[in-house]
C-alpha positions, 0 to 999 in steps of 0.5 A: 088965418088963425083957427077959432076955438071951438065951443068945447074941446072935441075928442081926437080920433080914437082909432090908433093904428090897426093891428097888422095882418098875418102873413098867409101862404097862398098857392096861385093858379095860372091866371095873370094878375095885374101888378100893383104899381107900388108896395103897400108899405111905400103907399102907407109912408106917402100917405102918412106924409100927405096926411100929417095929422095924427087924427087920421087912421093910417092904413096898416094892412101889409099885403106884399105887393111884390108877391104880385110881381113874383107870382104874377097871378091870383085866384078870384073868389071861387067856391069854397067852404068857409062858414061851416054851418051846423054840427049835427050828425048827418047821413051820407046823402044828407051830408053831401047835400048839406056840404053842397049848400054850405059851399054855395052859401060860402061862395055867395059870401065870397062873391058879395065881399069881392063885389064890394071891394071891386066896387071901390075906386078911390078918391084919387090916384093914390086911392085907386092904386091903393085899392088895386093892392087891396083887391089883389089882397082880397083874392089871396085871402079868398084863395086861402080860405078855400084851401083851409076853411078853418084858418083864422088868419086868412079871415082876419086879414080879409077883414082888414082888406074890407075895412080898409076898402071902406076907408077908401070909399069915395063919398060921391060914389055908389059904393057902400062904406057901411056894407064893407064894414058889415062884411068886415065884421062878419069876417072878424066874427069868423076869425075870433070863433076860430081863434078866440084869443086873436087880440088884433081881430077883437081890436080892429073889429071894435073899430069897424063896429065904432065906424058903423055907429058914428054914421047913425047919430043918437039912435037906438041902432047906434046905442046898440052898435056902441055897446058891441064895440065896447064889448069888443074893446073890453075883450081886447084888453082882457087878452092884451091888458098892456094896450093903451090904444085899446084902452083909449078907444074903449074910453071913447066908445063909453064917452060916445055911448054916454051921449045916447043912454038916458040921463040916469045912466050917463054918470056911471058910464062917464066915470068908466070912460075916465078910468079907461083913459087914466089907465091908458095914460098910466101905461104910456104917459106920453100918449097924447090922445088918451091925455087929451081925450081925458081932458074932453070928458072931464070938460063935459063932466064939468058942464053937466055939473054946472047945469045940474048944480050938484053940491057935492062936486066942484064944477071949477075943479073939474074945469081945472083938471080938464085944462091940465090934461089939454095943456099936457096934450098940447105940450107934447104935440104943440103943432096939432091944431086940434089941441091948440084950439082946445087950449085957447078955450080952456087955458084960463081955467088953469090956476096960472102962473101954475099948472096945478094948485092944491093941498098936501100934508108934508113933514118937516124938511129932511125929517120924513119920519117926524111924528105926525103932529109935526106934519103940516097941511099946506098949499102946494103949487106945480109948474114946469120947474117942479113942485113947491110948498107955499110958505107962510107968506102965501107965496112959493119959495122962489118968490118969497123974500123969506120964510115966515113960519118959524124957520120951517123950510118949505118943501121944493122938488125939482122936476129934473130930480124926479126918479119916480112917482107913486102912491104909497101905502106906508103905515107910518104916514099920517092918515090920508092918501100917501104919495112917494116922490123918489128923487136923486136925493132920496124919497120924499113923502106927502099925503093927499086929502083923498084918493081922488085928489091923489090920482089928480096929483099923480097924473099932473106930476107924471105928466110934467116930468114926461113933458120935461123928459121929452124936452118940451118944458119950454112949451109948457112954460109958455102955456102957463106963464104966457 
C-alpha cells in the first residue's frame, strides 16, 4: 500500500553513529565468564542489515567479544574508588574515614549501574545476545576503573555500555531506560571531568540527554534537558568543528527546544537551528539528514510566517526553499520512505519544471570585467542540467526560438562543467552579494540581490552538483519534470 503523506515533514532521526569506544587494558581474575556467542562487530553488521532505515541509530560499541574467549573471565563490580569527592586537606584518621566512605559510595554506584545493565533482557534473541556482550563489557570497565579511578576512557566506555543497554530495553519489561541513560550521563560527566577535551564523550552525552528529553514532552523538565544537550553539542563542536553530525544534532536540539520555549524566543532559536544545519551541509554536501532537516525547519518557519502574517517575510519563498532541500534529500536517498512521503507533500511548492527560480545580475557573455552599467539583473532558473538565464522572451535559452534582447547571449552554465561554487568578495563586481562559479571554461561571476539570497543560490547549486556527482541526476529530473 502506498504510504500517505504526513501533515508536515517530520525531522529525521538526528543521532548519527555514536563515537567508538576506546580500548582499555584490563586484568582479569579467575572467575569464569560466559563466552558471548558472537562478536559485537558481527552483531552490528547484522543489525544494520536488519534495520535498513538510516533513521535507526546503530550500535557502535565495539567491545571485543573474542576477549571473553581469550581471557575466559571478567570481574564483577567490586569496591573501588571512582568519584573522588572532596579536595580538602585531611588528617590520617579523617583521610582514612573519607577514603572508606568514598569507596562505599563508589561501590554503590558500580552496583546500581551493573544491576541496571543486568536487568535488561532485550526484545528478541539478537537483543539478548547483544545484552550479554554489553554486560560482559560493563564488568570490564568496572574492573578498569577499580584499578585506575582516573581513567577517562574507562568511564567513557562504561557510559556507552549503559547508553546502548538503554537502546536494548524491552518496552514491556520492568527495566528503566531513563535510569540507564541517567547513569550513562553520570559516567560521561566523570569522563569529561577527567579529560575536558574528550569530544566523543560530549557528543554521546548530548545524545543521551536528548533521548531523556524526548520522553518528557513539552514540559519544563524537557526544556532544561534540551538546553543541557545543546550545551554539550556546542562543546563537542568547539572541540571538533569539522563534525557535521554534531552540528546536525545541535540543530535538531534547537528545533526541539523552539517548540517548548515562549513564542518571543522561538524565532531566534529557529534561526540558530537553520545556521547549524546549513554549516553541516557545507561541510558535507551529501549529508542527506542535515539537508532534509533544514527542509523541515524551513517548512515550520513558513507555517509560522503564514499564521503571523509578517509582511517582511515571504511564506511562499520559505515553502519553496523547504521543498528544494526535501527534494535534494530524496534525490540523494530515493529509497528512504520518510523523504518520499515529505516530497509528496512539498513537491508542488517547487517552481516546476525547475528546482529554483530567482534573480541574479550578470555581465555580458564572455566579458566578466565589463563596466557595471553593462551588467543586467534578470531571472535565472536552475534544474538538474544547470543554471540558465531567462532571455527577453521570458524563456530559458533551451526553450526560446531565439534571443530577442539585441543579440545579448544569455548565460548558461552546465552542471557537468562546474568545478566549484563560492561567495566572492571581488571589489570589481557590482554592488550586491558576489557569486563565483568556477567551471572548466573559466570563472563566471554573478551577483545576488542580498546575502540571504546568495546563501540560497549557493546551497541549491552545490546540491545540484552533488546529486550529479553521485549519479542521481535522473532522480532529480524525475522530481522536477514529473
